[in-house]
C-alpha positions in Angstrom: 13.4 -16.5 15.0 15.7 -13.6 16.1 17.1 -13.2 12.6 13.6 -13.0 11.1 12.6 -10.3 13.6 15.8 -8.4 12.8 15.1 -8.6 9.1 11.6 -7.4 9.5 12.7 -4.5 11.7 15.4 -3.6 9.2 12.9 -3.6 6.3 10.5 -1.4 8.4 13.2 1.1 9.1 14.4 1.2 5.5 10.8 1.8 4.3 10.4 4.7 6.8 13.7 6.3 5.6 12.8 5.8 2.0 9.3 7.4 2.4 10.8 10.3 4.4 13.5 10.9 1.8 11.0 10.7 -1.1 8.8 13.3 0.6 11.8 15.6 1.3 11.5 15.3 5.0 14.5 15.6 7.3 16.2 12.4 8.4 15.6 10.9 11.0 11.9 11.6 10.6 9.8 11.4 13.8 6.4 11.0 12.1 4.6 7.7 12.6 4.4 5.3 9.7 0.8 5.9 8.9 1.4 9.6 8.4 4.4 8.9 6.2 2.2 6.5 4.1 -0.6 9.1 3.7 2.0 11.7 2.7 3.4 9.3 0.1 0.0 8.6 -1.3 -0.5 12.3 -1.8 2.9 12.6 -3.5 2.0 9.6 -5.7 -1.3 11.4 -6.7 0.6 14.6 -7.6 3.3 12.7 -9.6 1.1 10.2 -11.4 -2.1 12.1 -11.7 -5.5 11.9 -10.0 -7.2 10.4 -13.0 -4.8 7.4 -13.2 -4.8 6.8 -9.5 -8.6 7.0 -9.4 -9.0 4.7 -12.4 -6.7 2.1 -10.9 -8.5 2.2 -7.5 -11.9 1.9 -9.2 -10.6 -1.0 -11.4 -9.2 -2.7 -8.3 -12.4 -2.3 -6.4 -14.4 -3.7 -9.4 -12.1 -6.7 -9.7 -12.4 -7.5 -6.0 -16.1 -7.2 -6.1 -16.3 -9.4 -9.1 -14.3 -12.0 -7.2 -16.7 -11.7 -4.3 -19.7 -12.1 -6.5 -18.1 -15.3 -7.8 -17.8 -16.6 -4.3 -21.5 -16.8 -3.5 -22.8 -19.1 -0.8 -24.0 -21.6 -3.5 -20.5 -22.2 -4.7 -17.6 -23.8 -2.9 -15.2 -21.5 -1.1 -15.5 -18.4 1.1 -18.6 -16.3 1.0 -19.2 -12.8 2.5 -22.4 -11.1 3.2 -23.0 -7.7 1.7 -21.7 -5.3 4.4 -18.6 -7.5 4.9 -18.1 -7.6 1.2 -17.9 -3.8 0.9 -15.6 -3.6 4.0 -13.2 -6.2 2.6 -13.2 -4.5 -0.7 -12.3 -1.1 0.8 -9.6 -2.6 3.0 -8.0 -4.5 0.2 -8.1 -1.5 -2.1 -6.6 0.7 0.6 -3.8 -1.8 1.2 -3.1 -2.1 -2.5 -2.8 1.7 -2.7 -0.4 1.7 0.2 1.8 -0.9 -1.3 1.8 1.0 -4.6 2.9 4.1 -2.8 5.7 2.3 -1.0 7.0 0.7 -4.2 6.8 4.1 -6.0 8.9 5.7 -3.3 11.5 2.9 -3.5 11.7 3.1 -7.2 11.9 6.9 -7.2 14.7 7.2 -4.5 16.6 4.0 -5.2 15.9 2.9 -1.7 16.1 -0.8 -2.5 19.7 -0.6 -3.7 22.4 -1.7 -1.3 25.1 0.8 -0.7 28.6 -0.3 0.4 
């Protein structure tokens, strides 16, 4: 259990350093993780383009909503009512955008490579 906690803490610290490095912030960066993530999303939008990011977000939201429509109460499996369906869609789309921003930072800075 201790080694898993150490691994998770190490991954968290590596992600923070990579996000700060990709944004050109001084290391060590004192900003909280949520501010680094929002900053990385804005960097991603500048580099990739508003239209692409917006199209991918809309496509992701539509795919999630399509899956939720498929899981109606008449079918087997989970079902969500309308307000919860929209909230779940927004949360999953936001999480997907955050993961995309982190992966973009790692690929851009080479943060995933081990250095010896």
